[in-house]
C-alpha positions as CSV (number, residue, x, y, z in Angstrom):
1,M,-55.0,67.8,-7.0
2,K,-55.7,66.0,-3.8
3,S,-56.3,62.8,-5.6
4,T,-53.1,63.1,-7.5
5,K,-51.2,63.8,-4.2
6,I,-52.7,60.7,-2.7
7,L,-52.0,58.4,-5.8
8,T,-48.6,59.6,-6.4
9,P,-47.1,57.9,-3.2
10,I,-49.1,54.8,-3.9
11,L,-47.8,54.6,-7.5
12,L,-44.3,55.4,-6.3
13,G,-44.5,52.6,-3.7
14,L,-45.8,50.1,-6.4
15,T,-43.0,51.2,-8.7
16,L,-40.3,50.6,-6.0
17,A,-42.0,47.3,-5.2
18,I,-42.0,46.1,-8.8
19,T,-38.5,47.4,-9.4
20,G,-37.3,45.8,-6.1
21,C,-38.7,42.4,-7.3
22,N,-37.3,42.8,-10.7
23,N,-33.9,43.6,-9.1
24,E,-34.2,40.6,-6.8
25,A,-35.2,38.4,-9.7
26,Q,-32.3,39.7,-11.7
27,T,-29.9,39.3,-8.8
28,K,-31.1,35.7,-8.2
29,Q,-30.8,35.0,-11.9
30,S,-27.3,36.5,-12.0
31,N,-26.3,34.4,-9.0
32,Q,-27.7,31.3,-10.6
33,K,-25.7,32.1,-13.8
34,Q,-22.6,32.5,-11.6
35,E,-23.1,29.2,-9.8
36,Q,-23.7,27.3,-12.9
37,P,-20.2,28.0,-14.5
38,Q,-18.6,27.0,-11.2
39,K,-20.3,23.6,-11.2
40,E,-19.5,23.1,-14.9
41,T,-15.8,24.1,-14.1
42,Q,-15.8,21.6,-11.3
43,N,-16.9,18.9,-13.6
44,V,-14.4,19.8,-16.2
45,T,-11.6,19.8,-13.8
46,Q,-12.5,16.4,-12.4
47,A,-9.8,13.9,-13.3
48,Q,-11.0,11.2,-15.8
49,I,-9.5,8.1,-17.1
50,T,-8.1,8.6,-20.6
51,E,-6.1,5.4,-21.0
52,L,-6.2,2.0,-19.3
53,Q,-3.7,-0.9,-19.8
54,P,-3.6,-4.2,-17.9
55,L,0.0,-4.9,-17.3
56,N,-0.4,-8.3,-15.6
57,A,-2.8,-10.3,-13.6
58,M,-2.7,-8.0,-10.6
59,T,-1.7,-4.6,-12.0
60,L,-3.3,-1.8,-14.2
61,Q,-1.6,1.2,-15.6
62,I,-4.1,4.2,-15.7
63,T,-3.6,7.6,-17.3
64,F,-5.9,10.4,-16.1
65,S,-6.8,13.7,-17.7
66,Q,-4.9,15.4,-15.0
67,P,-2.9,14.4,-11.9
68,L,-4.8,13.0,-9.0
69,S,-5.2,15.1,-5.8
70,E,-3.2,14.3,-2.8
71,D,-6.2,12.9,-1.0
72,D,-6.6,10.5,-4.0
73,V,-3.2,9.0,-3.4
74,N,-2.8,9.1,0.4
75,P,-2.4,5.7,1.9
76,E,-4.4,6.9,5.0
77,N,-7.4,7.4,2.7
78,L,-7.4,3.8,1.1
79,D,-10.8,2.9,2.1
80,T,-12.2,6.0,0.6
81,I,-10.0,5.7,-2.5
82,K,-11.3,2.2,-3.0
83,Q,-14.8,3.5,-3.3
84,N,-13.6,6.0,-6.0
85,F,-12.6,3.1,-8.4
86,K,-15.8,1.3,-9.3
87,F,-15.2,-2.1,-11.1
88,D,-17.6,-4.9,-11.9
89,H,-17.0,-8.7,-11.4
90,D,-15.9,-8.1,-7.8
91,M,-12.6,-6.4,-8.7
92,S,-11.2,-3.7,-6.5
93,I,-7.8,-1.9,-6.0
94,V,-5.8,-3.2,-3.2
95,N,-3.5,-0.2,-2.6
96,V,-3.3,3.5,-3.6
97,P,-2.3,4.6,-7.2
98,R,1.3,5.5,-7.6
99,L,2.6,8.1,-10.1
100,K,5.3,6.9,-12.4
101,I,8.6,8.8,-12.4
102,G,8.6,11.4,-15.1
103,A,4.9,11.1,-15.8
104,E,2.2,13.9,-15.4
105,S,-0.7,11.6,-14.7
106,T,0.1,8.0,-15.4
107,Y,-0.2,5.7,-12.3
108,I,0.6,2.1,-11.4
109,V,-2.6,0.7,-9.8
110,P,-2.6,-2.6,-8.0
111,V,-5.8,-4.6,-8.2
112,T,-7.2,-7.9,-7.1
113,I,-6.3,-10.9,-9.3
114,H,-7.9,-10.8,-12.8
115,K,-10.3,-13.7,-13.6
116,P,-9.1,-15.2,-16.9
117,G,-11.5,-14.5,-19.9
118,T,-13.4,-11.7,-18.0
119,T,-14.1,-8.3,-19.5
120,Y,-14.0,-5.7,-16.8
121,T,-15.4,-2.1,-16.7
122,L,-14.1,0.6,-14.4
123,S,-15.2,4.2,-13.6
124,F,-13.4,6.7,-11.5
125,K,-15.6,8.9,-9.3
126,G,-18.6,8.3,-11.4
127,G,-17.1,9.2,-14.6
128,E,-17.2,7.5,-18.0
129,K,-16.8,3.7,-17.9
130,Q,-13.7,2.2,-19.4
131,S,-13.5,-1.5,-20.3
132,F,-10.5,-3.9,-20.4
133,E,-9.9,-7.6,-20.9
134,A,-8.4,-9.6,-18.0
135,S,-4.6,-10.3,-18.2
136,E,-3.4,-13.7,-17.6
137,E,0.2,-12.7,-17.5
138,K,2.1,-13.6,-14.4
139,I,5.3,-12.1,-13.0
140,N,8.4,-14.0,-13.8
141,I,10.0,-15.0,-10.5
142,S,13.5,-16.5,-10.4
143,K,13.5,-18.5,-7.2
144,T,12.2,-19.2,-3.7
145,M,14.0,-20.0,-0.5
146,Q,13.4,-20.4,3.2
147,V,14.7,-17.7,5.5
148,S,13.4,-18.7,9.0
149,N,11.3,-21.6,10.3
150,D,8.0,-19.9,9.4
151,T,9.1,-17.5,6.6
152,I,10.0,-17.8,2.9
153,E,11.1,-15.3,0.2
154,I,10.7,-15.3,-3.6
155,E,13.2,-13.3,-5.5
156,S,13.2,-11.6,-9.0
157,F,15.8,-9.6,-10.7
158,K,16.0,-6.4,-12.8
159,E,18.5,-8.1,-15.0
160,D,15.7,-10.5,-16.0
161,G,13.4,-7.7,-17.1
162,V,11.4,-7.5,-13.8
163,T,11.2,-4.5,-11.6
164,D,9.4,-3.7,-8.3
165,Y,7.2,-0.7,-8.8
166,A,9.1,1.0,-5.9
167,N,11.9,1.5,-8.4
168,I,9.7,3.5,-10.9
169,I,7.4,5.5,-9.0
170,E,7.7,9.1,-7.7
171,A,6.6,8.3,-4.0
172,Y,9.8,6.2,-3.3
173,R,12.2,8.0,-5.6
174,A,14.0,9.8,-2.9
175,G,14.5,6.7,-0.7
176,R,15.6,4.3,-3.5
177,G,18.7,6.1,-4.6
178,N,20.3,4.7,-7.7
179,L,17.7,1.9,-7.8
180,S,15.2,4.3,-9.1
181,F,14.9,4.7,-12.8
182,Q,12.4,6.1,-15.5
183,V,10.4,4.0,-17.9
184,D,8.0,5.1,-20.5
185,D,4.3,4.3,-21.2
186,E,5.3,0.9,-22.4
187,N,7.6,0.4,-19.4
188,K,10.8,0.5,-21.4
189,D,13.9,2.3,-20.0
190,E,16.1,4.8,-21.8
191,N,17.9,1.9,-23.4
192,G,14.8,0.2,-24.7
193,N,14.8,-2.6,-22.1
194,Q,11.3,-3.9,-21.4
195,Y,10.2,-4.5,-17.7
196,E,7.5,-6.5,-16.0
197,V,6.1,-4.4,-13.1
198,I,5.5,-6.0,-9.6
199,S,2.8,-3.7,-8.0
200,S,1.9,-3.6,-4.4
201,L,1.9,-7.0,-2.8
202,R,-0.5,-5.9,0.0
203,D,-2.9,-8.8,0.8
204,R,-1.2,-11.2,-1.7
205,T,-0.5,-14.7,-0.8
206,V,1.4,-17.8,-2.0
207,T,0.6,-21.5,-1.6
208,I,3.3,-23.8,-0.1
209,T,2.7,-27.5,-0.9
210,S,4.7,-30.2,0.7
211,D,5.8,-33.4,-1.0
212,N,2.9,-35.2,0.9
213,G,0.3,-32.8,-0.6
214,E,-0.1,-30.7,2.5
215,K,-1.0,-27.0,1.4
216,I,-0.1,-24.0,3.5
217,T,-1.1,-20.4,2.6
218,A,1.5,-17.9,3.4
219,K,0.8,-14.2,3.6
220,Y,2.8,-11.3,2.4
221,I,4.7,-9.5,5.0
222,P,4.2,-5.7,4.5
223,F,7.2,-3.5,3.3
224,T,9.5,-6.4,2.5
225,Q,9.0,-6.6,-1.3
226,A,11.7,-4.2,-2.1
227,A,13.7,-4.1,1.2
228,D,17.5,-4.2,1.5
229,G,18.0,-3.3,-2.1
230,R,16.5,-6.6,-3.3
231,Q,13.2,-7.7,-5.0
232,A,12.7,-10.6,-2.4
233,P,9.3,-10.2,-0.7
234,K,8.8,-12.4,2.4
235,F,5.8,-14.6,3.0
236,R,5.0,-16.0,6.5
237,L,3.0,-19.2,7.5
238,P,0.0,-18.9,9.8
239,E,0.9,-18.2,13.5
240,G,2.1,-21.4,15.1
241,Q,3.0,-23.3,12.1
242,S,6.6,-24.0,10.8
243,L,8.3,-25.7,8.0
244,T,9.5,-29.2,8.6
245,P,13.2,-29.9,8.1
246,G,14.0,-32.4,5.2
247,T,10.6,-32.0,3.6
248,E,10.5,-30.7,0.0
249,Y,8.1,-27.8,-0.6
250,T,6.9,-26.2,-3.8
251,V,5.7,-22.6,-4.0
252,T,3.0,-21.5,-6.4
253,S,1.1,-18.2,-6.9
254,D,-1.9,-16.9,-8.9
255,W,0.2,-13.7,-9.8
256,G,3.6,-15.1,-10.3
257,E,5.3,-17.9,-12.2
258,I,8.4,-19.2,-10.2
259,K,11.2,-20.6,-12.4
260,N,12.7,-22.6,-9.4
261,P,9.8,-23.1,-7.1
262,T,11.0,-25.9,-4.7
263,F,13.2,-25.9,-1.6
264,I,14.0,-28.4,1.1
265,G,12.8,-27.4,4.6
266,E,15.6,-26.5,7.2
267,E,15.9,-25.9,10.9
268,F,16.8,-22.2,11.5
269,A,18.1,-21.0,14.8
270,P,16.1,-18.2,16.2
271,L,17.6,-14.7,16.1
272,T,19.4,-13.5,19.3
273,I,18.4,-10.3,20.9
274,Q,21.4,-8.7,22.5
275,S,20.0,-5.6,24.2
276,A,16.9,-3.3,24.4
277,E,16.8,0.3,25.1
278,A,13.7,2.6,25.7
279,I,13.2,5.5,23.4
280,D,10.1,7.0,25.0
281,E,6.9,5.6,26.6
282,K,5.6,4.2,23.4
283,S,8.7,2.8,21.6
284,F,12.2,1.1,22.1
285,E,15.1,-0.4,20.2
286,L,16.1,-4.0,20.1
287,T,19.6,-4.8,19.0
288,L,20.4,-8.3,17.7
289,D,23.8,-10.0,18.2
290,K,24.5,-9.5,14.5
291,D,23.1,-7.9,11.4
292,P,20.7,-10.4,9.7
293,S,21.4,-8.6,6.3
294,I,17.8,-9.1,5.4
295,E,14.6,-7.9,6.8
296,L,13.7,-10.6,9.4
297,F,12.2,-8.3,12.0
298,A,9.1,-7.6,9.8
299,G,5.8,-8.7,11.3
300,R,7.5,-9.8,14.6
301,S,6.2,-9.0,18.2
302,V,7.5,-9.1,21.6
303,Q,5.9,-9.1,25.2
304,L,7.3,-6.8,27.9
305,Q,6.8,-8.1,31.5
306,G,7.2,-5.3,34.1
307,E,8.6,-5.9,37.6
308,D,5.3,-4.2,38.7
309,G,3.4,-7.1,37.2
310,S,2.2,-5.1,34.2
311,I,2.4,-6.8,30.7
312,V,2.6,-4.8,27.4
313,Q,3.0,-6.0,23.9
314,A,5.0,-4.3,21.1
315,Q,5.4,-4.8,17.2
316,Y,8.3,-4.1,15.0
317,R,7.9,-0.8,13.2
318,F,8.1,-1.7,9.5
319,S,11.2,-0.5,7.6
320,S,12.9,0.8,10.8
321,R,15.7,-1.7,10.8
322,Q,19.3,-0.2,10.6
323,G,21.7,-3.1,10.5
324,A,21.2,-5.2,13.7
325,V,18.8,-2.6,15.4
326,G,15.0,-2.4,15.0
327,I,12.4,-0.3,16.5
328,F,9.3,-1.7,18.2
329,D,6.2,0.2,19.2
330,I,3.8,-0.5,22.1
331,T,0.5,-1.7,20.7
332,D,-1.8,-1.8,23.8
333,N,-0.5,0.6,26.5
334,T,2.4,2.7,27.4
335,L,5.5,2.0,29.3
336,K,5.6,3.2,32.9
337,S,8.5,5.5,33.7
338,G,11.2,4.0,36.0
339,V,9.7,0.4,35.6
340,K,12.1,-2.4,34.6
341,Y,10.7,-4.7,31.9
342,T,11.9,-8.2,30.7
343,V,11.8,-8.8,26.9
344,A,10.1,-12.0,25.8
345,P,9.8,-12.6,21.9
346,L,6.5,-14.1,20.8
347,N,6.3,-17.3,18.6
348,N,9.9,-18.2,19.1
349,W,11.3,-15.9,16.3
350,A,14.2,-14.9,18.8
351,T,15.8,-15.6,22.0
352,A,16.3,-13.0,24.8
353,N,18.3,-14.2,27.8
354,D,17.7,-11.8,30.6
355,I,17.2,-8.8,28.2
356,T,15.7,-5.9,30.1
357,L,14.9,-2.2,29.6
358,I,14.0,0.6,32.0
359,A,11.3,2.9,30.7
360,K,12.1,6.6,30.6
C-alpha cells in the first residue's frame, strides 16, 4: 500500500507531463495549420499579371488579377513601385500605373523606350514572368511650335485618333470634365473610334536640330501634357540656352512621329509680372499683366530679395495657374513676417519692374 501511494503521484505527474507535452504539440501543430492557410491566402490574393499589351514604344497596357492597392499606384511611392516591376534589358516604368476609366484592373503603364527587335520579360512583385515584343509604334503628333525663347510645344488632337492618357484614366476623371471618356481594352470608344494613347511624358525628351546641324535636347516640363484642355506638352531647352530668331529648326523624338516638325525661330518678349502677394510664409501669388492662355509659368523660378538683405528662391507650383495668376512656393527658406521683398525672375522668362511683396 505504501508503494502504491508513493507511485501514484509519480505516475500522475508523468501522465500530466506527457499530456501537457501532447497538448502543447497539438496546439503548436494547430497554430501551424492556422498560419499556413493565412500565408496561402496572402499568396492567392496577391495581384498578378493576367494580360499584357504593348500600345506603343513607351506604353504598356496591363491587366491584373485584381485591382492594385493604393500603395501600388501612389506617386509618392514611385521609387518603391519601380522595384515591383522587374523587367530585363534595362527597361523600367517611368511613372505609376493608372487605372482606365470603367476598368476593374486594367492599367496604363508608362515605360522607358522600347528597343526595336527586343523580347522583354516582366514580373510583378516576384510573380510569374510575362513576355512581350518591343513595339516600334510612335505616337502621331500633328505639329510643333515655339512658345517662348527657350520653350516649344508639340500638339496632337483627339480628332486624329490620339488621346492623352489623362482623358481615359480614373485618377484624373473628376478634373477633366467633358474631356474624359471611356475606351475598351482595344482603346476604342463607344462609337468604335480607335485611339493611340500618350502615356506619362515624365523624363521624356525631344531633339531640336537647327538648319546648321546643331542638336539641342529639350526636356519635358511636368504637368503640361494635358494642360489648358489641349494635348500640347511643353519642352524646354537647357538652362541658359535659347532659340535663334530666323533659324529653321526640326523636332524629332524616339516616341513620337511629328507630321509638321519644323518651325522658324522667333524672338519672344518676356512675360510681364504685374503684382505679387504673399499667401503665407512659404508661398505667394504672381499676377501677369494678361492671361497667357497657355501654361507658360511651368518650370519657372524667381528670386526674392528682402530689404533686410535676405535672399530666397521660389518655384512655380505646377498646375496652379488660374488665368493670369500663378502660385510660387519658397524652396530654400521661409519668408520673414513684415519684410518687404523685391521679385526678380530667373533666366529672363519675365520682367518685374519694382514688383514687391510684404510677407505676412
